Structure formats: structure tokens, C-alpha cells
C-alpha positions in Angstrom: -256.0 -45.4 -100.2 -256.7 -42.4 -98.1 -255.5 -40.0 -100.7 -257.7 -41.6 -103.3 -260.8 -41.4 -101.1 -263.3 -38.7 -101.8 -264.5 -38.6 -98.2 -262.7 -36.8 -95.3 -263.5 -39.8 -93.0 -263.3 -37.4 -90.0 -264.7 -39.1 -87.0 -265.1 -42.4 -88.8 -261.6 -43.8 -89.0 -259.0 -45.0 -86.4 -255.3 -44.8 -87.0 -253.0 -47.6 -85.9 -249.2 -47.3 -86.4 -248.1 -50.8 -87.5 -244.5 -51.1 -86.3 -242.2 -54.0 -87.4 -241.8 -57.0 -85.0 -240.8 -56.1 -81.5 -238.9 -58.1 -78.9 -242.1 -59.4 -77.2 -243.3 -60.8 -80.5 -240.2 -62.7 -81.3 -238.5 -63.8 -78.1 -240.7 -66.9 -77.7 -239.1 -68.4 -80.8 -235.6 -69.3 -79.4 -232.8 -67.9 -77.3 -231.1 -66.1 -80.2 -234.2 -64.3 -81.4 -233.3 -60.9 -79.8 -229.9 -60.9 -81.5 -231.5 -61.9 -84.8 -234.2 -59.2 -84.4 -231.5 -56.6 -83.8 -229.3 -57.7 -86.7 -232.1 -58.2 -89.3 -234.7 -55.7 -88.0 -238.4 -56.3 -87.6 -239.8 -56.3 -91.1 -241.3 -59.8 -91.4 -239.6 -60.8 -94.7 -236.3 -59.8 -93.3 -236.6 -61.3 -89.8 -238.0 -64.6 -91.1 -235.6 -65.0 -94.0 -233.9 -68.4 -94.3 -230.4 -66.9 -93.5 -228.7 -63.6 -92.9 -227.6 -63.3 -96.6 -231.2 -63.5 -97.8 -232.4 -61.1 -95.1 -229.7 -58.6 -96.1 -230.6 -58.9 -99.8 -234.3 -58.3 -99.0 -233.4 -55.1 -97.0 -231.2 -53.8 -99.8 -234.0 -54.4 -102.3 -236.5 -52.8 -99.9 -234.3 -49.6 -99.7 -234.0 -49.4 -103.4 -237.7 -49.9 -104.1 -238.7 -47.4 -101.4 -236.3 -44.7 -102.7 -237.2 -45.2 -106.4 -240.9 -46.1 -106.3 -242.6 -45.5 -102.9 -241.2 -42.1 -101.8 -242.2 -40.3 -105.1 -245.8 -41.4 -104.5 -246.0 -39.4 -101.2 -244.3 -36.2 -102.0 -242.3 -34.1 -104.4 -239.7 -35.9 -106.6 -236.6 -36.5 -104.6 -233.5 -37.8 -106.3 -233.1 -41.4 -105.2 -229.3 -41.1 -105.1 -229.4 -38.0 -102.9 -231.9 -39.6 -100.5 -229.9 -42.8 -100.2 -226.8 -40.8 -99.4 -228.7 -38.9 -96.7 -230.1 -42.1 -95.2 -226.6 -43.6 -95.2 -225.2 -40.5 -93.5 -228.0 -40.7 -90.9 -227.2 -44.4 -90.4 -223.5 -43.5 -89.7 -224.7 -40.9 -87.2 -227.5 -43.0 -85.6 -228.7 -41.3 -82.4 -226.7 -38.1 -83.0 -228.1 -34.6 -82.7 -229.6 -33.4 -86.0 -227.2 -30.9 -87.7 -229.0 -30.0 -90.9 -226.4 -27.5 -92.0 -223.5 -30.1 -91.8 -225.6 -32.7 -93.7 -226.5 -30.0 -96.3 -222.9 -29.1 -96.9 -222.0 -32.8 -97.5 -224.9 -33.2 -99.9 -224.5 -29.8 -101.6 -228.1 -28.8 -100.9 -229.7 -26.3 -98.5 -230.4 -27.0 -94.8 -234.1 -26.4 -95.5 -234.0 -29.1 -98.2 -232.3 -31.6 -95.8 -235.1 -30.9 -93.3 -237.7 -31.5 -96.0 -236.0 -34.7 -97.1 -236.1 -36.0 -93.4 -239.7 -35.0 -93.0 -241.0 -37.5 -95.5 -239.4 -40.7 -94.2 -240.3 -39.5 -90.7 -244.0 -39.3 -91.8 -243.6 -42.8 -93.3 -242.3 -44.1 -89.9 -238.8 -44.8 -91.2 -237.1 -42.1 -89.2 -237.6 -41.0 -85.6 -236.8 -37.5 -84.4 -236.5 -37.9 -80.6 -237.2 -34.5 -79.1 -235.1 -33.0 -76.3 -236.7 -32.7 -72.8 -237.5 -29.2 -71.9 -238.1 -28.0 -68.3 -237.4 -24.8 -66.4 -234.5 -26.2 -64.4 -232.1 -23.3 -64.7 -229.9 -25.5 -66.9 -228.6 -24.9 -70.4 -230.3 -27.8 -72.3 -229.6 -29.1 -75.8 -232.4 -28.0 -78.1 -231.8 -30.1 -81.3 -233.6 -33.5 -81.7 -231.8 -36.8 -82.0 -232.3 -38.7 -85.3 -232.7 -42.5 -85.6 -233.4 -44.7 -88.4 -236.2 -46.7 -86.8 -235.5 -50.2 -88.0 -232.1 -51.6 -87.0 -232.0 -53.9 -90.0 -232.3 -51.0 -92.4 -229.4 -49.3 -90.5 -227.2 -52.3 -91.0 -228.1 -52.7 -94.6 -227.2 -49.1 -95.3 -223.9 -49.6 -93.5 -223.1 -52.9 -95.2 -223.3 -55.1 -92.0 -224.7 -58.4 -93.1 -224.5 -60.5 -89.9 -223.8 -60.3 -86.2 -220.0 -60.6 -86.6 -219.9 -57.6 -88.9 -222.1 -55.7 -86.6 -220.2 -56.5 -83.3 -217.0 -55.0 -84.7 -218.5 -51.9 -86.3 -218.0 -48.4 -84.7 -221.8 -47.8 -84.9 -222.7 -50.9 -82.8 -223.4 -49.0 -79.7 -225.6 -46.4 -81.5 -227.4 -49.2 -83.3 -228.2 -51.0 -80.0 -229.5 -47.7 -78.5 -231.9 -47.1 -81.4 -233.0 -50.7 -81.3 -233.8 -50.5 -77.6 -235.7 -47.2 -78.0 -237.9 -48.5 -80.8 -238.7 -51.7 -78.9 -239.6 -49.9 -75.8 -241.8 -47.3 -77.5 -243.5 -50.0 -79.5 -244.9 -51.5 -76.3 -245.3 -48.4 -74.2 -248.8 -47.3 -73.1 -250.8 -44.8 -75.3 -250.1 -41.2 -74.6 -246.5 -41.9 -73.5 -244.2 -39.0 -74.3 -240.6 -39.9 -75.3 -237.6 -37.6 -75.1 -234.0 -37.4 -74.1 -232.2 -35.1 -71.7 -228.9 -33.5 -72.3 -227.3 -30.4 -70.9 -224.5 -28.4 -72.5 -222.1 -29.6 -69.7 -222.7 -33.3 -70.3 -225.5 -34.5 -68.1 -227.5 -36.9 -70.2 -230.3 -39.5 -70.1 -230.7 -41.6 -73.3 -234.5 -42.0 -73.0 -237.1 -40.3 -70.8 -240.6 -41.7 -70.8 -243.5 -39.6 -69.4 -246.0 -42.3 -68.6 -249.7 -41.8 -67.9 -250.2 -42.4 -64.1 -246.7 -43.7 -63.7 -244.7 -40.5 -63.8 -241.3 -40.0 -65.3 -238.9 -42.9 -66.1 -235.3 -42.4 -66.9 -233.6 -45.0 -69.0 -229.9 -45.4 -69.7 -228.9 -47.8 -72.5 -225.8 -49.9 -72.4 -224.8 -52.8 -74.7 -222.3 -54.6 -72.5 -223.0 -57.3 -69.9 -221.4 -55.4 -67.1 -223.0 -51.9 -67.3 -221.5 -49.0 -65.3 -223.3 -45.8 -64.4 -221.7 -42.6 -65.8 -221.6 -39.4 -63.9 -223.7 -37.7 -66.5 -226.6 -40.0 -65.9 -226.4 -39.6 -62.2 -226.2 -35.8 -62.5 -229.2 -35.8 -64.9 -231.3 -37.9 -62.5 -230.4 -35.5 -59.7 -231.7 -32.7 -62.0 -235.0 -34.3 -62.9 -235.8 -36.6 -59.9 -237.5 -39.2 -62.1 -239.9 -41.7 -60.5 -238.0 -44.7 -61.7 -234.5 -45.2 -63.1 -233.3 -48.1 -65.3 -230.2 -49.2 -67.1 -231.1 -51.4 -70.1 -228.2 -53.7 -71.0 -227.4 -56.7 -73.2 -228.0 -59.4 -70.5 -231.1 -60.8 -68.9 -230.5 -60.6 -65.1 -232.2 -57.9 -63.1 -230.6 -56.3 -60.1 -230.1 -52.9 -58.4 -226.8 -51.1 -59.3 -227.3 -48.4 -56.8 -230.2 -47.1 -54.6 -233.1 -46.1 -56.9 -231.4 -47.5 -60.1 -232.1 -50.9 -61.5 -230.3 -52.9 -64.2 -232.7 -54.7 -66.4 -232.8 -56.6 -69.8 -234.6 -55.3 -72.8 -237.3 -58.0 -72.8 -238.0 -57.5 -69.1 -238.5 -53.8 -69.4 -240.6 -54.2 -72.5 -242.8 -56.6 -70.5 -243.1 -54.1 -67.7 -244.1 -51.3 -70.0 -246.6 -53.6 -71.8 -248.2 -54.4 -68.5 -249.1 -50.7 -68.0 -251.3 -50.5 -71.1 
């Protein structure tokens, strides 16, 4: 609609990014809603489908129609087969550092073409490039962004995971949970929140850093299990950055300190805390 408009609309239009359902919009339904949201993703027709099979079928159709019909409307013609292979490769490497050269070699295209192919779905809110945190700390920091497919249901459809049982036994389950947590937290975070990750070349790492207006820097480690343990890399990174608050988001619902200054918390509880800061 905007492209067809003859007006610039400068100063007369407001932009709102409409994300899929998040954990605060679905958890009131029943106790299994968070797992269902993770497996199916947040697109309404997928989340609200009568069963997992119908949800999976909807997501497969969505991917095909997006590749063949939607993407060509917004940019240069991109071969649908190549783009689907790229998306599938990114799904297998969910949350990994972007290595355009390696992807290009596998797809037999140039690294510049890979970057261009990622730019379009990023603009369409299908892919997130999480930037690395940069600060003058005297540390050698990773400079490449991490890449996530933003909807967990799309990730699972690309990887052929139809239900929770298939997901729980898949090698990508941890990376899928990490991306799911990041998207849900950013969906409810206050405006002007800056998101990044921290990683040094020697292994100190924080999965998600949030620079929050008036609240300072929050460090968030993401674990899927019900008995999370802090790794040395997270503790070293926190010593480097001295964040105002530190959390470990895990698959349970209890909330408790794991060590001085670090709190274990469930996804919904942290999402509620962020939403209260708006």
C-alpha cells in the first residue's frame, strides 16, 4: 500500500511492527500454551490450528507462498528454491554467527548475494540479525552478528519438526528455544530498547544484552532445562560488563537466586517484568 501511494506521508504516518503472538498473549489460555507457542510459532492460523498436523501444514504452505509470491513483490527476483535452501540452512544454524562466505559456497553463489538474500526477509521481519555488543573493554570481541529466524514455528517447519516430541529430540532444540526466548522478550520490551549479544574470542559470552531506557544494562543467559547451571563464560562476561541486572531464563516457572546478583526466572515472568517497564 505504501509503495502504491503517491504521497511521501512524511510526518503523517506511524509505524507499528506487528509481531506474531507472544507469551503474554497466549499463556492465559492453558498451562501448555507456552509449549504450543514454541512448537507452532506465533502466527495466528498456526497457533490456533485444530492440531499440530494442521498447524505444520499451514506453515509449510506459508513458506511456499512467501517464497513464490510475496518475496518477488518486494525486491528483485530471487529463485524460490535457492531462497528456501538458504532459509533451511539458517534454520539448521539458528543463533549461529553469520558466515556469508560459507553459506555462499554451499549455495554456489557469492557472499554478497547471500547478504542481499538475507536483507529482504530481515526487512520483512522474518529474520533477525542480532548485533554484537561493542565497548572499549580491552577485549577481543566477536564482530559478526548472530542470525535467527524470528518465528520458531517457521524454524520447525523448515526442519521437518511437526510436534513437541520431534522437537525435543532434535539437535537444534536448544538453539530453537534460545531464538524463541529472544523474540518473546524483545516483543514486550520498552521502546528504544537496544538488543545485542556479547562474546569474546576466548569464550566469554552473554546470550542477550538489553540496554533499557532508565533501567541500564540487563544480561540474560538462556537455558532450556529445568535445573540451569551457570557457565564460566557467562560469569566472566558479567565481570567484564558489570550489568545492572543478571538473569537466567529457563524452561521452568520458579524464580530464585542462583548466586549473588544472578536470578533464575521463567520466560513469562521476565516478559511480564519487561512489559511493566513500558
